[in-house]
C-alpha positions as YAML, in Angstrom:
chain: A
units: angstrom
residues:
- id: 1
  name: MET
  ca: [-27.75, 11.83, -29.21]
- id: 2
  name: LEU
  ca: [-24.32, 13.50, -29.11]
- id: 3
  name: ILE
  ca: [-24.07, 13.02, -25.35]
- id: 4
  name: ILE
  ca: [-24.74, 9.29, -25.68]
- id: 5
  name: GLU
  ca: [-22.11, 8.83, -28.39]
- id: 6
  name: THR
  ca: [-19.57, 10.85, -26.40]
- id: 7
  name: HIS
  ca: [-20.31, 8.68, -23.38]
- id: 8
  name: LYS
  ca: [-19.81, 5.50, -25.45]
- id: 9
  name: GLU
  ca: [-16.48, 6.83, -26.76]
- id: 10
  name: GLN
  ca: [-15.39, 7.59, -23.21]
- id: 11
  name: ILE
  ca: [-16.25, 4.06, -22.05]
- id: 12
  name: ILE
  ca: [-14.31, 2.56, -24.97]
- id: 13
  name: GLU
  ca: [-11.28, 4.76, -24.22]
- id: 14
  name: GLU
  ca: [-11.35, 3.73, -20.56]
- id: 15
  name: GLN
  ca: [-11.23, 0.06, -21.63]
- id: 16
  name: GLU
  ca: [-8.08, 0.62, -23.67]
- id: 17
  name: TYR
  ca: [-4.58, 0.31, -22.28]
- id: 18
  name: TRP
  ca: [-1.56, 2.31, -23.37]
- id: 19
  name: PHE
  ca: [2.15, 1.97, -22.69]
- id: 20
  name: ASN
  ca: [3.72, 5.25, -21.62]
- id: 21
  name: THR
  ca: [7.23, 5.46, -23.09]
- id: 22
  name: LYS
  ca: [8.23, 8.29, -20.76]
- id: 23
  name: THR
  ca: [7.35, 6.52, -17.50]
- id: 24
  name: GLY
  ca: [7.52, 2.90, -18.68]
- id: 25
  name: GLU
  ca: [4.13, 2.25, -17.12]
- id: 26
  name: VAL
  ca: [0.78, 1.06, -18.41]
- id: 27
  name: GLU
  ca: [-2.13, 3.50, -18.34]
- id: 28
  name: GLN
  ca: [-5.83, 2.83, -18.65]
- id: 29
  name: GLY
  ca: [-7.38, 5.31, -21.04]
- id: 30
  name: LYS
  ca: [-5.67, 8.30, -22.63]
- id: 31
  name: GLN
  ca: [-3.91, 9.93, -19.69]
- id: 32
  name: THR
  ca: [-0.83, 11.42, -21.35]
- id: 33
  name: LEU
  ca: [0.14, 13.11, -24.60]
- id: 34
  name: ALA
  ca: [-0.04, 10.91, -27.69]
- id: 35
  name: PHE
  ca: [3.69, 11.47, -28.20]
- id: 36
  name: TYR
  ca: [4.41, 9.23, -25.18]
- id: 37
  name: ARG
  ca: [1.75, 6.57, -25.78]
- id: 38
  name: ILE
  ca: [1.97, 3.23, -27.57]
- id: 39
  name: GLY
  ca: [-1.31, 1.47, -28.19]
- id: 40
  name: PRO
  ca: [-4.13, 1.03, -27.71]
- id: 41
  name: PHE
  ca: [-4.04, -2.51, -26.37]
- id: 42
  name: LYS
  ca: [-7.04, -4.59, -25.31]
- id: 43
  name: THR
  ca: [-5.49, -5.80, -22.07]
- id: 44
  name: ARG
  ca: [-3.06, -4.56, -19.46]
- id: 45
  name: GLY
  ca: [-0.84, -7.57, -20.18]
- id: 46
  name: GLU
  ca: [-0.56, -6.71, -23.86]
- id: 47
  name: ALA
  ca: [0.36, -3.14, -22.97]
- id: 48
  name: GLU
  ca: [3.00, -4.34, -20.50]
- id: 49
  name: HIS
  ca: [4.74, -6.10, -23.41]
- id: 50
  name: ALA
  ca: [4.40, -3.19, -25.84]
- id: 51
  name: LEU
  ca: [8.12, -2.78, -26.46]
- id: 52
  name: GLU
  ca: [8.60, -6.47, -27.17]
- id: 53
  name: THR
  ca: [5.61, -6.44, -29.51]
- id: 54
  name: LEU
  ca: [6.98, -3.43, -31.39]
- id: 55
  name: ALA
  ca: [10.42, -5.02, -31.72]
- id: 56
  name: LYS
  ca: [8.91, -8.25, -33.05]
- id: 57
  name: ARG
  ca: [6.69, -6.46, -35.57]
- id: 58
  name: SER
  ca: [9.55, -4.25, -36.70]
- id: 59
  name: SER
  ca: [11.72, -7.31, -37.30]
- id: 60
  name: GLU
  ca: [8.93, -9.02, -39.26]
- id: 61
  name: TRP
  ca: [8.41, -5.93, -41.43]
- id: 62
  name: LYS
  ca: [12.14, -5.67, -42.10]
- id: 63
  name: GLU
  ca: [12.22, -9.33, -43.20]
- id: 64
  name: GLU
  ca: [9.22, -8.76, -45.49]
- id: 65
  name: GLU
  ca: [10.92, -5.76, -47.10]
- id: 66
  name: GLN
  ca: [14.09, -7.77, -47.73]
- id: 67
  name: GLU
  ca: [12.06, -10.50, -49.43]
- id: 68
  name: ASP
  ca: [10.57, -8.00, -51.91]
...
């Protein structure tokens, strides 16, 4: 049972994409330290735009805080 669940977790991790802030490249699965990873993202394309996504979300959160 444990082996099957571990295998499922591994498959899910391999289907996730991460943006590596140190190299500026997209990685499939957890290849580097968490300190350098942004994600997970469902697609490579989403991960490629990670910095833009973070900037947009940060701006939205800042606007929400100013409204409160």
